[in-house]
C-alpha positions, 0 to 999 in steps of 0.5 A: 309314842301313841302317834307311832304306835298308831302309825305302825298299825296302820302302815301294816295293816292288811286293809286298806287305810285311806284319808279322804276331804269331803271333796274326794281329794286323797290325802293319805294311802296306806301301804297296803294299797300297793297289795291291793290295788297295784298303786303306790300310795304317793301315785293317789295322793291329791287325785279324785277318789271317784275317778278310781270308782266304777262309773256305776257306782259313783253315785253311790260312793257320793251319796255314803260320803254325804251321808257321812259328813252329815251323821258322823256318828262312830259306827256306821255299815259298810259301803260297798263298791268297785275300784280300778286297779292299777292292772286295769281289773276291778276289785269290790271293797267294803269301807267304813269311815269316820269323821275327823278333824286335825288341829285346825278343825278340817274335816276329812274322812278316814276310810278303812276298805276291805277287799271283799272280790273273792268273796262276793265272787264266791257268793255270786257262783253259790247264787247261780249253782242254786238257780241251777239246782232250782231249774233242775229239781223243776225240770225233773219234776215237770218230766215226771209229770209229762212221763207218767200220762205219756207212758199210758198215752203211748201204751193206748196208741201202741194198741190201737196201732195194732188194731188199725195199721197205717192209719195217718191220724195214729201215725200224726200222734205217734210222731207228736208223742215222739216229740214230747218223749224227746222233750221230756228226756232232754228236761231229765238231761238238765237235771242231771239225771239220765232217763232209763228208757222203759222197755214196754210200752216205748215208741220203736217197739210201737213202731215194730207193732205198726209194721208188723200189722201192716206186713 
């Protein structure tokens, strides 16, 4: 009766239950493997587990198996790795295992794996959003620090352009100030804050001052 209840539990669990030999050969896969990965259990029996593990994760999985066999304690930390589904996609599994022995003394690993693909993708999107937020905050702070002295500089240039019209050096400085102002504006766009163009002094009014001084 106990064995029947255990089999019923395994066959209806949403997680993937696998029995793997120390050499990685699969001896059993629960029916949930078809829902999670698209493979029918009978397709995987006798196959090498590592054939379905992402190449970049093979060494990690081999090491985890070796550590588990060397330390058969009932509690162990989950091991995460990517597994190839039948449709060619990669799913991220978090697996915990336990060493078992059958009546002959043969050692196997009973592995319980949970699909954490969506969870890890969500966490990565959250980290990306946090990085973008940090970049936006930095851009806004830098733009604020630049804009204050830039406004004062452009005010002085406006007065200088009025006193000394058609001066090529002033023209050159004005062009440089215009480029800096454009950079500041783009930095505020990065932070998704539309920069309100000040009415005075700004570069276009200074150009008007320069033109009127030359008339």
